[in-house]
N, C-alpha and C positions, 0 to 999 in steps of 0.2 A: 506493499499499500503506498500512498505517499503521503507524508505529512507536511504541511507547511507552516512556520512559526509567522508570530508578528513581524519578523524581521526578514520573510523573504527566502529564508534557507530550507529548501526542502532535502530530507532525506527519504529514500526509498526501499522498500522491503517488499518481497511476493508475500500474496495474501493465499497463495493455493502452490500445492505441489505436485496436483494432479500431471502437469505436462513436464515433470522436470525431467522423465526419461526420452521426451519427445524431441522435435526437433533435430534430426540427425545432421541437418546440414549445418546449424550452429556449431552442434559439436566438433564435425569434423575441421570447420574452421579455425578451432582453437587448438587441435593437433599439435601443430607445428609449432606453435606458441607455449603449449605446453611444455616439449619437448626440447624448447631453448634454454628453458630454465632449469629442467632436470638434470642434466647432464652434468655441471660442475659440483652441484649438491652431491650427486649420488656417486661420484668419484671421491669427494673427499672424505665420506663417512667409512670407514673400515671398521670391521668384525672387533677392532680391540677399542673403536669407542664407542662402541653401541654399547657394550657393557651391560649388566642387569638392572634394572630399576625397581623401585618399591613398586608394586600393584593394589589396589583396592582390596582391603581383609588383612593385609600382611601388618605386621606390628609397628607400634610408631617408633620412629628412627630417635635414639638417644642424643645423637648430635646436634649441637645447636646449629640453625643456619644462620647466615649474613650474606648480604647481597640483594641483588635487585631482581625484580619479577617483573617481566615485560609482560604487555598484552598487544597480541594482532588479533585485531577484531573490528568489528564493526558498530553501526549505531546505538544496538543494544547495549555496547559495552563502554560507549566512548565517555569523556568527559565534556560536561556543558558547561559554558560560561554563565553566569549569573544571569545575561539577558536571556536567558532559555529557562529559568525556575519557573515550575518545580520541576520540568523535565530532567532527568540523571540517567546515567548509565553504571550498570553493576561495576563497570571497572574502576571509576571515580569513587566507590563506596569500599572496596575492596581493602584497603590499607586499615580502614576500622577494625578489621577483625583479626588483623596480624600485628604481631611485637614492633616494637621500634628498631628490631635487628633488620627488618626486612624493608626495601623502598620499592615501591610499585609504581613504575613508570608505564603508564596507559599510552599507547600508541594505537589504539583504537579509534577508527573514523569514520562516520557513516558512509553508506553507501557503496561499499567495499567488497569484494569478494575473494575466496581464498587466491585466484587469479589476478584480478586488480590490484591486489595488496602486493602482490609481487612486481608486476609488469612495471608501476607506478614507483618502484625502487623502495617502498616503505619498508619491507621484511629487510633487505639489505642495509639499510639504513640501523638496523636493529642489529644483525648480524657484524654490523663494523665495530659496536660498541659492546655486546655482549660477551662475556668472560666465565671461565670456569666458576661454577657455584652457582652463577645465576639460573633464573627460570624462564621460559616462554611459553603463557599460556595463549593457544588458540582457539577461536571460537569463530566459525565462519559458517554459512547454510541459507541465510535469509537471503542475502543478494545474490548468493551462487544459483537459488533456485529461479531467478526472474528471467524468463526464458526470451520474455520481450523484449530484454534489454542486453544486445550483443556484448556490451562493454563489460558486462557484469557476469553474465551468464555462465557456468562453468558444470557442466555433467556431472553427475555423482562418480562417476568412472575417474575423469579427469581431476576433480575435488580430492577424491582418495589417493590420487598420486602426487598432487602439491602437497598434500600433508604427510606424505612419506617421505617425499625427497628433498623438499624444501624447508619444511618446518619441522620434522622430525630428524632426519639423519643430517641435515646441514647444520641445525642447532646444536646438536651431538657431537658434529666435529668440529666445534669451537669450544668444547667442553661444558656447556650449557645443557640443561634437561628441559626438554620439551614437555609439556602437558597439555594432551588433546581434551577439549571442552564441547562436548555437544551442544548443538543449538538451542537456547533459551527458550522454550514455549511462549508461543502469542496466545493471545486472547480469543480462541479458537473453540467451541466447545459442541457438544452433542446437544441441542435441543430439549431432548426427549429425556435424556439421562442426567443431563447437567454435567456429566464427568468431560472433562478437557480433551481434547483431541492430541495427538502427537503431530507436533508440527515439523514439516520438512523432513518425513521418516526416510526418504532415502539418503539423505544426507546424514541423521543420525546413525543410520546403521552403517553407513561406509566410515563414519568418525571411529566408531566402537570396532570395527571390524580392523581398520590399519592400525588402531591403538594395539589390539591383542598380536596383529601379526609382527610389530615392531619391537613388543613389550614395552610399551610406554605408556604411563601414567594418564588415566583417563577418569574426568571428572564428567558424569553422566546428569549434566543439568539441566539436560532435556527431561527425563525422568524425574528429577528432584523437583524442577520448577512445576511439573505438571501436578505432583503429587500435592505441591505446597496450596495450588489453584483448587484442587478437587477437595482440599482439608476447608477453603474458606467460602466456597462457592461462586457462583457466578455473577451474583451480585457486588459482593464484596472485593470481586477483583477488579473492580473500575476505579478503586482506590490503590490499585499496584499498579495499573496501566496507566497511560495519560489520558484519562476521561475527567476533563474539567467543564465547568459550566460556565456560560457568559458572565464576564465580570469578577469571577473569581481569581483570577490572578492577573495582574497587568501586562506579564506577556503574552497572554492569551485571551485577550481582551472578548473575542468573540467565542470563546469555548472550543473544545476539542474531544473528538472521541476518536481515539488513536488505539488500536489494538496489538500493536508491536511495541512502541515504545513504553518508558517507565517514568511516572512521578517518582520523585524521592524515596517516598517509602518503600515502593516495588525495587528500585534499584538497589535500597539498602537489604530489602530481603533475599533478591538475587544474590548479591555479594555474601550475604550470610550463610545461603545454602553452598556455594562455590568453597568457601571456608570450610565448613562442616567436614564437606568430602574430601577437602586437602588434608583435613586431621585425620584422616581412616588410612593415606595411602602409603604411609611408612616412608616418606621421603624425609631428610634434614629439615626440609620446609614445615612439616607437620607437626614438628613441636614449636612453631613459632605461631600457631592460630590460639587469639586468646580463648581464654573458656567460654565468655559470652556466645561464640559461636557454635559450640559444641551442641 
């Protein structure tokens, strides 16, 4: 969907995944683009670099972590200026649930897919400064599924290979730890049951599959956010997403009904879910999650 604030800045995400596996012409147009970025990353990551990382269900690591947690993602995670209040992304709230040993560098930005984030040099900019002991959290899928937008659309198969080669292996080659995050849920639900739908299921499945194949830590934010929304119910979920009435906030004088982006409370809740999942990953970072998030 498209959302335009009073400042005229638009961030768009897909509202449906029914045709995310279609449009083979669009897919083929991006194959050469994908391969262009995969070669150097794949070659840089050897077996000795990949190692064995903590996975969900393992014991919490005892060693303290220090360093920087980078976030590569889209508008659902990005940091918004005060001119957009109360709109917020989960990435800008994540530091509230981590100790001061960890610096959160939120590089998420609206309208990007796993592919366009690479093509625009944004992942390269992170890789230029990331170092051993740091982390890269990667969450895409909302814009990848936008079949109607060739600048963003990335097939689930290509999305999986970008995660594998560019985000997981190339990050490990620099001594840092990649963490795969499944796409956070939209406010999409079954009107009969009141239960929330899986948003972007093909991308959720691809993210989970590549994390398992590569032995990478996984935060299943798709499942966690959906369970949270099921728990509070459809009506209360308006207070999580950017549902505002006219005159409620100066930055949105006409109000808004946005089923993709979050207001401040929602961003904080999603960040808490991410932190809670991190606490169970068995990484050094897991010990830096504050008690309030567990």
